[in-house]
FIKOLZA-1660 file (N, C-alpha, C; in steps of 0.1 Angstrom, whole numbers, plus 5000, padded with zeros to 4 digits):
% residues 201
   i   px   py   pz ch aa at
   1 5009 4989 4999  A  X  N
   1 5000 5000 5001  A  X CA
   1 5009 5013 5000  A  X  C
   2 5005 5022 4992  A  X  N
   2 5013 5035 4991  A  X CA
   2 5002 5045 4995  A  X  C
   3 5008 5057 5002  A  X  N
   3 4999 5067 5005  A  X CA
   3 4993 5075 4992  A  X  C
   4 4981 5079 4991  A  X  N
   4 4977 5088 4980  A  X CA
   4 4981 5101 4983  A  X  C
   5 4977 5110 4973  A  X  N
   5 4980 5124 4975  A  X CA
   5 4975 5131 4986  A  X  C
   6 4961 5129 4988  A  X  N
   6 4954 5136 4998  A  X CA
   6 4948 5129 5008  A  X  C
   7 4955 5119 5015  A  X  N
   7 4948 5113 5028  A  X CA
   7 4945 5099 5027  A  X  C
   8 4940 5093 5014  A  X  N
   8 4938 5079 5014  A  X CA
   8 4950 5071 5012  A  X  C
   9 4946 5057 5013  A  X  N
   9 4957 5047 5011  A  X CA
   9 4954 5040 4998  A  X  C
  10 4962 5036 4988  A  X  N
  10 4959 5028 4977  A  X CA
  10 4961 5014 4980  A  X  C
  11 4950 5006 4980  A  X  N
  11 4953 4992 4982  A  X CA
  11 4959 4984 4971  A  X  C
  12 4960 4971 4975  A  X  N
  12 4967 4963 4966  A  X CA
  12 4959 4961 4951  A  X  C
  13 4945 4965 4953  A  X  N
  13 4936 4965 4942  A  X CA
  13 4935 4979 4934  A  X  C
  14 4944 4989 4938  A  X  N
  14 4946 5000 4932  A  X CA
  14 4935 5010 4936  A  X  C
  15 4926 5006 4946  A  X  N
  15 4916 5015 4950  A  X CA
  15 4919 5023 4962  A  X  C
  16 4914 5036 4963  A  X  N
  16 4919 5046 4974  A  X CA
  16 4909 5044 4984  A  X  C
  17 4914 5041 4997  A  X  N
  17 4905 5042 5008  A  X CA
  17 4911 5049 5021  A  X  C
  18 4904 5052 5031  A  X  N
  18 4910 5058 5042  A  X CA
  18 4917 5047 5049  A  X  C
  19 4927 5052 5059  A  X  N
  19 4935 5041 5065  A  X CA
  19 4927 5032 5073  A  X  C
  20 4917 5036 5079  A  X  N
  20 4909 5027 5088  A  X CA
  20 4902 5015 5081  A  X  C
  21 4901 5018 5068  A  X  N
  21 4893 5007 5060  A  X CA
  21 4904 5001 5049  A  X  C
  22 4917 5002 5052  A  X  N
  22 4927 4997 5043  A  X CA
  22 4934 4984 5045  A  X  C
  23 4933 4980 5057  A  X  N
  23 4940 4969 5062  A  X CA
  23 4931 4956 5065  A  X  C
  24 4923 4957 5075  A  X  N
  24 4915 4946 5080  A  X CA
  24 4905 4943 5069  A  X  C
  25 4904 4930 5063  A  X  N
  25 4895 4927 5053  A  X CA
  25 4880 4928 5056  A  X  C
  26 4876 4927 5069  A  X  N
  26 4863 4929 5072  A  X CA
  26 4859 4943 5072  A  X  C
  27 4868 4953 5077  A  X  N
  27 4864 4967 5075  A  X CA
  27 4865 4972 5061  A  X  C
  28 4875 4966 5053  A  X  N
  28 4875 4969 5039  A  X CA
  28 4861 4965 5031  A  X  C
  29 4857 4954 5034  A  X  N
  29 4845 4950 5028  A  X CA
  29 4833 4959 5032  A  X  C
  30 4833 4962 5045  A  X  N
  30 4823 4970 5050  A  X CA
  30 4823 4983 5044  A  X  C
  31 4836 4989 5043  A  X  N
  31 4837 5003 5037  A  X CA
  31 4833 5002 5022  A  X  C
  32 4836 4992 5014  A  X  N
  32 4835 4991 5000  A  X CA
  32 4821 4990 4996  A  X  C
  33 4812 4982 5005  A  X  N
  33 4798 4978 5002  A  X CA
  33 4787 4984 5010  A  X  C
  34 4790 4988 5022  A  X  N
  34 4780 4992 5029  A  X CA
  34 4780 5008 5037  A  X  C
  35 4791 5010 5041  A  X  N
  35 4792 5022 5049  A  X CA
  35 4789 5035 5038  A  X  C
  36 4781 5043 5043  A  X  N
  36 4776 5054 5035  A  X CA
  36 4766 5052 5025  A  X  C
  37 4760 5040 5025  A  X  N
  37 4749 5037 5014  A  X CA
  37 4736 5040 5023  A  X  C
  38 4727 5045 5016  A  X  N
  38 4714 5049 5023  A  X CA
  38 4707 5036 5029  A  X  C
  39 4702 5040 5041  A  X  N
  39 4694 5029 5048  A  X CA
  39 4681 5037 5050  A  X  C
  40 4670 5031 5044  A  X  N
  40 4657 5037 5044  A  X CA
  40 4646 5027 5048  A  X  C
  41 4650 5017 5056  A  X  N
  41 4639 5008 5062  A  X CA
  41 4640 5007 5076  A  X  C
  42 4629 5007 5083  A  X  N
  42 4628 5007 5097  A  X CA
  42 4638 4999 5104  A  X  C
  43 4637 4984 5101  A  X  N
  43 4645 4974 5107  A  X CA
  43 4659 4978 5106  A  X  C
  44 4664 4982 5093  A  X  N
  44 4677 4984 5091  A  X CA
  44 4683 4998 5100  A  X  C
  45 4674 5007 5100  A  X  N
  45 4677 5020 5107  A  X CA
  45 4678 5017 5122  A  X  C
  46 4670 5008 5126  A  X  N
  46 4669 5006 5142  A  X CA
  46 4682 4998 5144  A  X  C
  47 4685 4988 5135  A  X  N
  47 4698 4981 5138  A  X CA
  47 4710 4990 5138  A  X  C
  48 4712 4999 5129  A  X  N
  48 4722 5010 5129  A  X CA
  48 4722 5018 5140  A  X  C
  49 4713 5023 5145  A  X  N
  49 4711 5031 5157  A  X CA
  49 4715 5022 5169  A  X  C
  50 4712 5010 5170  A  X  N
  50 4715 5001 5181  A  X CA
  50 4730 4999 5180  A  X  C
  51 4736 4994 5170  A  X  N
  51 4749 4992 5168  A  X CA
  51 4758 5003 5172  A  X  C
  52 4754 5015 5165  A  X  N
  52 4762 5027 5169  A  X CA
  52 4762 5031 5184  A  X  C
  53 4751 5028 5191  A  X  N
  53 4750 5030 5204  A  X CA
  53 4760 5019 5212  A  X  C
  54 4760 5007 5208  A  X  N
  54 4770 4997 5214  A  X CA
  54 4784 5002 5212  A  X  C
  55 4786 5009 5201  A  X  N
  55 4800 5012 5198  A  X CA
  55 4806 5024 5206  A  X  C
  56 4797 5030 5212  A  X  N
  56 4801 5042 5220  A  X CA
  56 4812 5038 5230  A  X  C
  57 4826 5043 5228  A  X  N
  57 4837 5041 5237  A  X CA
  57 4845 5030 5232  A  X  C
  58 4841 5023 5220  A  X  N
  58 4847 5011 5216  A  X CA
  58 4851 5015 5200  A  X  C
  59 4858 5003 5194  A  X  N
  59 4861 5005 5182  A  X CA
  59 4851 4998 5173  A  X  C
  60 4849 5004 5160  A  X  N
  60 4838 5000 5152  A  X CA
  60 4842 4986 5147  A  X  C
  61 4855 4981 5146  A  X  N
  61 4858 4968 5143  A  X CA
  61 4854 4959 5153  A  X  C
  62 4853 4961 5164  A  X  N
  62 4848 4953 5176  A  X CA
  62 4834 4951 5173  A  X  C
  63 4825 4960 5169  A  X  N
  63 4811 4958 5168  A  X CA
  63 4807 4951 5155  A  X  C
  64 4816 4955 5145  A  X  N
  64 4813 4947 5132  A  X CA
  64 4816 4931 5133  A  X  C
  65 4826 4929 5142  A  X  N
  65 4830 4915 5144  A  X CA
  65 4820 4908 5150  A  X  C
  66 4813 4914 5160  A  X  N
  66 4803 4908 5166  A  X CA
  66 4789 4910 5161  A  X  C
  67 4787 4917 5151  A  X  N
  67 4775 4918 5144  A  X CA
  67 4766 4906 5143  A  X  C
  68 4772 4895 5138  A  X  N
  68 4763 4883 5136  A  X CA
  68 4757 4879 5151  A  X  C
  69 4766 4880 5160  A  X  N
  69 4761 4876 5175  A  X CA
  69 4751 4886 5179  A  X  C
  70 4752 4899 5177  A  X  N
  70 4742 4909 5180  A  X CA
  70 4729 4907 5172  A  X  C
  71 4731 4903 5161  A  X  N
  71 4718 4900 5153  A  X CA
  71 4709 4887 5158  A  X  C
  72 4717 4878 5162  A  X  N
  72 4711 4865 5168  A  X CA
  72 4706 4869 5182  A  X  C
  73 4711 4878 5190  A  X  N
  73 4708 4880 5203  A  X CA
  73 4696 4889 5203  A  X  C
  74 4695 4898 5193  A  X  N
  74 4684 4907 5194  A  X CA
  74 4674 4906 5181  A  X  C
  75 4673 4891 5178  A  X  N
  75 4660 4888 5169  A  X CA
  75 4661 4894 5156  A  X  C
  76 4674 4896 5152  A  X  N
  76 4678 4903 5138  A  X CA
  76 4674 4918 5138  A  X  C
  77 4673 4923 5151  A  X  N
  77 4670 4938 5153  A  X CA
  77 4654 4940 5148  A  X  C
  78 4646 4931 5149  A  X  N
  78 4632 4934 5147  A  X CA
  78 4627 4941 5159  A  X  C
  79 4623 4954 5156  A  X  N
  79 4618 4961 5167  A  X CA
  79 4606 4957 5175  A  X  C
  80 4598 4950 5166  A  X  N
  80 4585 4945 5174  A  X CA
  80 4589 4933 5184  A  X  C
  81 4599 4924 5180  A  X  N
  81 4603 4914 5188  A  X CA
  81 4611 4919 5201  A  X  C
  82 4621 4928 5197  A  X  N
  82 4629 4933 5209  A  X CA
  82 4621 4942 5219  A  X  C
  83 4610 4948 5213  A  X  N
  83 4602 4957 5223  A  X CA
  83 4596 4947 5233  A  X  C
  84 4595 4934 5230  A  X  N
  84 4589 4927 5241  A  X CA
  84 4599 4920 5249  A  X  C
  85 4612 4922 5248  A  X  N
  85 4622 4918 5258  A  X CA
  85 4618 4923 5273  A  X  C
  86 4621 4913 5281  A  X  N
  86 4619 4915 5295  A  X CA
  86 4631 4916 5303  A  X  C
  87 4631 4918 5317  A  X  N
  87 4642 4917 5324  A  X CA
  87 4650 4905 5325  A  X  C
  88 4643 4894 5322  A  X  N
  88 4648 4881 5320  A  X CA
  88 4658 4881 5307  A  X  C
  89 4653 4888 5298  A  X  N
  89 4661 4889 5285  A  X CA
  89 4674 4896 5286  A  X  C
  90 4673 4907 5296  A  X  N
  90 4685 4915 5299  A  X CA
  90 4695 4907 5305  A  X  C
  91 4691 4899 5316  A  X  N
  91 4699 4889 5322  A  X CA
  91 4706 4879 5313  A  X  C
  92 4697 4875 5305  A  X  N
  92 4702 4864 5295  A  X CA
  92 4713 4872 5285  A  X  C
  93 4710 4883 5280  A  X  N
  93 4720 4890 5273  A  X CA
  93 4734 4892 5279  A  X  C
  94 4731 4895 5293  A  X  N
  94 4744 4899 5300  A  X CA
  94 4753 4887 5300  A  X  C
  95 4747 4875 5298  A  X  N
  95 4755 4863 5299  A  X CA
  95 4761 4859 5284  A  X  C
  96 4757 4866 5275  A  X  N
  96 4760 4863 5261  A  X CA
  96 4775 4869 5256  A  X  C
  97 4785 4860 5257  A  X  N
  97 4799 4866 5255  A  X CA
  97 4800 4870 5240  A  X  C
  98 4790 4868 5231  A  X  N
  98 4793 4872 5217  A  X CA
  98 4790 4885 5215  A  X  C
  99 4782 4892 5224  A  X  N
  99 4779 4907 5223  A  X CA
  99 4788 4916 5233  A  X  C
 100 4785 4928 5233  A  X  N
 100 4791 4937 5242  A  X CA
 100 4781 4936 5256  A  X  C
 101 4785 4933 5265  A  X  N
 101 4779 4929 5277  A  X CA
 101 4779 4943 5287  A  X  C
 102 4770 4952 5281  A  X  N
 102 4769 4965 5289  A  X CA
 102 4754 4966 5292  A  X  C
 103 4750 4967 5304  A  X  N
 103 4736 4966 5309  A  X CA
 103 4729 4978 5302  A  X  C
 104 4735 4990 5305  A  X  N
 104 4728 5002 5300  A  X CA
 104 4726 5002 5286  A  X  C
 105 4735 4996 5277  A  X  N
 105 4733 4997 5263  A  X CA
 105 4722 4986 5257  A  X  C
 106 4722 4975 5266  A  X  N
 106 4712 4964 5264  A  X CA
 106 4698 4970 5265  A  X  C
 107 4697 4978 5278  A  X  N
 107 4685 4983 5282  A  X CA
 107 4680 4994 5272  A  X  C
 108 4690 5001 5266  A  X  N
 108 4688 5012 5256  A  X CA
 108 4684 5006 5244  A  X  C
 109 4688 4995 5240  A  X  N
 109 4684 4987 5227  A  X CA
 109 4669 4984 5228  A  X  C
 110 4666 4979 5239  A  X  N
 110 4651 4975 5242  A  X CA
 110 4643 4988 5241  A  X  C
 111 4646 4998 5249  A  X  N
 111 4638 5011 5251  A  X CA
 111 4638 5016 5236  A  X  C
 112 4648 5016 5227  A  X  N
 112 4648 5022 5215  A  X CA
 112 4638 5014 5205  A  X  C
 113 4637 5000 5207  A  X  N
 113 4626 4992 5200  A  X CA
 113 4613 4999 5204  A  X  C
 114 4610 5000 5215  A  X  N
 114 4596 5004 5219  A  X CA
 114 4595 5019 5214  A  X  C
 115 4605 5027 5213  A  X  N
 115 4603 5041 5209  A  X CA
 115 4602 5042 5195  A  X  C
 116 4609 5032 5187  A  X  N
 116 4605 5029 5173  A  X CA
 116 4591 5027 5170  A  X  C
 117 4587 5016 5177  A  X  N
 117 4572 5012 5174  A  X CA
 117 4564 5026 5176  A  X  C
 118 4565 5033 5187  A  X  N
 118 4557 5044 5191  A  X CA
 118 4558 5053 5179  A  X  C
 119 4568 5054 5172  A  X  N
 119 4569 5065 5161  A  X CA
 119 4561 5060 5150  A  X  C
 120 4555 5049 5148  A  X  N
 120 4549 5047 5136  A  X CA
 120 4537 5054 5134  A  X  C
 121 4529 5058 5145  A  X  N
 121 4517 5066 5144  A  X CA
 121 4522 5080 5139  A  X  C
 122 4534 5084 5139  A  X  N
 122 4538 5099 5136  A  X CA
 122 4548 5099 5126  A  X  C
 123 4546 5091 5114  A  X  N
 123 4553 5092 5103  A  X CA
 123 4566 5082 5102  A  X  C
 124 4570 5076 5114  A  X  N
 124 4579 5066 5115  A  X CA
 124 4592 5070 5114  A  X  C
 125 4601 5060 5120  A  X  N
 125 4614 5065 5123  A  X CA
 125 4623 5070 5112  A  X  C
 126 4620 5062 5100  A  X  N
 126 4629 5066 5089  A  X CA
 126 4627 5081 5085  A  X  C
 127 4616 5084 5083  A  X  N
 127 4613 5097 5078  A  X CA
 127 4617 5108 5086  A  X  C
 128 4615 5105 5100  A  X  N
 128 4620 5114 5110  A  X CA
 128 4634 5116 5111  A  X  C
 129 4642 5107 5109  A  X  N
 129 4657 5107 5111  A  X CA
 129 4662 5113 5097  A  X  C
 130 4657 5110 5086  A  X  N
 130 4661 5116 5074  A  X CA
 130 4656 5130 5073  A  X  C
 131 4646 5135 5080  A  X  N
 131 4643 5149 5080  A  X CA
 131 4655 5158 5084  A  X  C
 132 4664 5151 5091  A  X  N
 132 4676 5160 5096  A  X CA
 132 4686 5160 5086  A  X  C
 133 4687 5155 5074  A  X  N
 133 4697 5154 5065  A  X CA
 133 4699 5170 5061  A  X  C
 134 4712 5172 5063  A  X  N
 134 4717 5187 5059  A  X CA
 134 4716 5190 5046  A  X  C
 135 4717 5203 5042  A  X  N
 135 4716 5206 5028  A  X CA
 135 4730 5206 5022  A  X  C
 136 4740 5205 5029  A  X  N
 136 4754 5202 5022  A  X CA
 136 4761 5193 5030  A  X  C
 137 4771 5186 5024  A  X  N
 137 4778 5176 5029  A  X CA
 137 4792 5179 5032  A  X  C
 138 4800 5175 5042  A  X  N
 138 4813 5178 5041  A  X CA
 138 4821 5172 5029  A  X  C
 139 4833 5177 5026  A  X  N
 139 4842 5172 5015  A  X CA
 139 4856 5171 5019  A  X  C
 140 4858 5163 5028  A  X  N
 140 4872 5162 5034  A  X CA
 140 4882 5156 5025  A  X  C
 141 4894 5162 5026  A  X  N
 141 4905 5156 5018  A  X CA
 141 4914 5147 5027  A  X  C
 142 4914 5149 5040  A  X  N
 142 4920 5140 5050  A  X CA
 142 4912 5137 5062  A  X  C
 143 4915 5127 5070  A  X  N
 143 4908 5122 5079  A  X CA
 143 4905 5134 5091  A  X  C
 144 4917 5141 5093  A  X  N
 144 4915 5151 5102  A  X CA
 144 4904 5163 5099  A  X  C
 145 4901 5162 5086  A  X  N
 145 4890 5171 5082  A  X CA
 145 4877 5167 5084  A  X  C
 146 4876 5153 5088  A  X  N
 146 4861 5148 5088  A  X CA
 146 4856 5151 5103  A  X  C
 147 4844 5158 5103  A  X  N
 147 4839 5163 5116  A  X CA
 147 4834 5151 5124  A  X  C
 148 4832 5153 5136  A  X  N
 148 4826 5143 5145  A  X CA
 148 4812 5147 5150  A  X  C
 149 4808 5158 5148  A  X  N
 149 4795 5162 5152  A  X CA
 149 4790 5173 5142  A  X  C
 150 4778 5176 5140  A  X  N
 150 4772 5189 5132  A  X CA
 150 4760 5194 5140  A  X  C
 151 4756 5205 5134  A  X  N
 151 4744 5211 5141  A  X CA
 151 4732 5201 5139  A  X  C
 152 4732 5194 5126  A  X  N
 152 4721 5184 5124  A  X CA
 152 4722 5172 5135  A  X  C
 153 4735 5168 5138  A  X  N
 153 4736 5155 5146  A  X CA
 153 4732 5159 5160  A  X  C
 154 4734 5173 5164  A  X  N
 154 4730 5176 5177  A  X CA
 154 4715 5177 5178  A  X  C
 155 4709 5183 5167  A  X  N
 155 4694 5185 5167  A  X CA
 155 4686 5171 5167  A  X  C
 156 4693 5162 5158  A  X  N
 156 4688 5147 5158  A  X CA
 156 4688 5141 5171  A  X  C
 157 4700 5143 5178  A  X  N
 157 4702 5137 5191  A  X CA
 157 4690 5141 5201  A  X  C
 158 4689 5155 5202  A  X  N
 158 4679 5160 5210  A  X CA
 158 4665 5156 5206  A  X  C
 159 4663 5155 5194  A  X  N
 159 4650 5151 5190  A  X CA
 159 4646 5136 5193  A  X  C
 160 4655 5127 5191  A  X  N
 160 4654 5115 5195  A  X CA
 160 4652 5111 5209  A  X  C
 161 4661 5118 5217  A  X  N
 161 4657 5118 5230  A  X CA
 161 4644 5122 5236  A  X  C
 162 4639 5132 5231  A  X  N
 162 4625 5137 5232  A  X CA
 162 4614 5126 5229  A  X  C
 163 4619 5117 5218  A  X  N
 163 4611 5106 5215  A  X CA
 163 4613 5093 5224  A  X  C
 164 4622 5094 5232  A  X  N
 164 4623 5084 5242  A  X CA
 164 4637 5074 5240  A  X  C
 165 4644 5078 5231  A  X  N
 165 4657 5069 5226  A  X CA
 165 4667 5073 5236  A  X  C
 166 4677 5063 5237  A  X  N
 166 4687 5064 5246  A  X CA
 166 4700 5061 5238  A  X  C
 167 4712 5065 5243  A  X  N
 167 4725 5063 5235  A  X CA
 167 4724 5068 5221  A  X  C
 168 4719 5080 5221  A  X  N
 168 4719 5087 5208  A  X CA
 168 4725 5100 5210  A  X  C
 169 4737 5101 5215  A  X  N
 169 4744 5114 5216  A  X CA
 169 4748 5120 5201  A  X  C
 170 4752 5133 5201  A  X  N
 170 4755 5140 5189  A  X CA
 170 4766 5132 5181  A  X  C
 171 4777 5128 5188  A  X  N
 171 4787 5120 5181  A  X CA
 171 4782 5109 5174  A  X  C
 172 4775 5100 5184  A  X  N
 172 4769 5088 5178  A  X CA
 172 4760 5090 5167  A  X  C
 173 4752 5100 5168  A  X  N
 173 4743 5103 5156  A  X CA
 173 4750 5109 5144  A  X  C
 174 4761 5115 5146  A  X  N
 174 4769 5120 5134  A  X CA
 174 4774 5107 5127  A  X  C
 175 4778 5097 5136  A  X  N
 175 4784 5085 5130  A  X CA
 175 4772 5078 5123  A  X  C
 176 4761 5078 5128  A  X  N
 176 4749 5072 5121  A  X CA
 176 4746 5078 5109  A  X  C
 177 4748 5091 5108  A  X  N
 177 4745 5100 5095  A  X CA
 177 4756 5095 5085  A  X  C
 178 4768 5094 5089  A  X  N
 178 4778 5090 5079  A  X CA
 178 4775 5076 5074  A  X  C
 179 4772 5066 5083  A  X  N
 179 4769 5052 5080  A  X CA
 179 4757 5049 5071  A  X  C
 180 4748 5058 5072  A  X  N
 180 4735 5056 5063  A  X CA
 180 4733 5066 5051  A  X  C
 181 4745 5073 5050  A  X  N
 181 4745 5082 5037  A  X CA
 181 4738 5096 5039  A  X  C
 182 4735 5100 5051  A  X  N
 182 4728 5114 5053  A  X CA
 182 4739 5124 5050  A  X  C
 183 4751 5122 5053  A  X  N
 183 4763 5129 5050  A  X CA
 183 4774 5119 5042  A  X  C
 184 4780 5126 5033  A  X  N
 184 4791 5118 5027  A  X CA
 184 4804 5123 5032  A  X  C
 185 4811 5116 5041  A  X  N
 185 4825 5119 5046  A  X CA
 185 4836 5110 5039  A  X  C
 186 4833 5105 5029  A  X  N
 186 4844 5097 5021  A  X CA
 186 4853 5108 5019  A  X  C
 187 4867 5104 5018  A  X  N
 187 4877 5114 5016  A  X CA
 187 4875 5117 4999  A  X  C
 188 4880 5128 4997  A  X  N
 188 4877 5134 4981  A  X CA
 188 4884 5124 4971  A  X  C
 189 4896 5117 4975  A  X  N
 189 4901 5108 4967  A  X CA
 189 4897 5093 4967  A  X  C
 190 4887 5092 4977  A  X  N
 190 4883 5078 4979  A  X CA
 190 4875 5072 4965  A  X  C
 191 4877 5059 4963  A  X  N
 191 4869 5053 4953  A  X CA
 191 4854 5053 4955  A  X  C
 192 4850 5056 4968  A  X  N
 192 4836 5056 4972  A  X CA
 192 4830 5069 4971  A  X  C
 193 4837 5080 4970  A  X  N
 193 4833 5093 4971  A  X CA
 193 4821 5094 4960  A  X  C
 194 4808 5100 4967  A  X  N
 194 4797 5103 4957  A  X CA
 194 4790 5090 4954  A  X  C
 195 4792 5078 4958  A  X  N
 195 4786 5067 4953  A  X CA
 195 4773 5063 4960  A  X  C
 196 4768 5071 4970  A  X  N
 196 4756 5067 4977  A  X CA
 196 4744 5071 4969  A  X  C
 197 4746 5080 4959  A  X  N
 197 4735 5086 4951  A  X CA
 197 4727 5096 4959  A  X  C
 198 4729 5100 4970  A  X  N
 198 4725 5109 4979  A  X CA
 198 4730 5124 4975  A  X  C
 199 4743 5123 4973  A  X  N
 199 4751 5135 4972  A  X CA
 199 4759 5133 4958  A  X  C
 200 4759 5145 4951  A  X  N
 200 4768 5144 4939  A  X CA
 200 4781 5143 4943  A  X  C
 201 4790 5138 4934  A  X  N
 201 4803 5135 4936  A  X CA
 201 4813 5150 4939  A  X  C
% end
């Protein structure tokens, strides 16, 4: 791998990626096929919110590696099923070595499932989250130019908290916005820049 001119790394396939996505095959696959692509279905969005919440304070690689176990533990992140989880389910999950065993994050995932269902009478989670899409997107040339929050992520965080969601801080919500294509923070020279269809190149 050789450094590209403005911040990405050129892989052995000749494609430019940020350093975080250039070595680990799992992260590279995630970057190439999933990160930054629009998520506009309730279950998919609820899963992303849940995983971003679990990621707080940890590396994304840790969460991605455990994602199959998370999906098994949380009924494939079907909010209707997770909303029915009880205290016994929390205790069961606290014994599940496949996931991140953090009681507050587990409880937040159940709370957020219930909040997701409650939003169905009010336009739904997807339209609500996407209504915070900004009018412009960052155009970083290097990783140090990638923001970690925005006015929109602060507003989204506050709005979701009012709707009863937990573990949806401004930094976590900005990471969500990046992951689901609401903003495009691919580096200017990345092969993925502008591929979401949400933002022009």
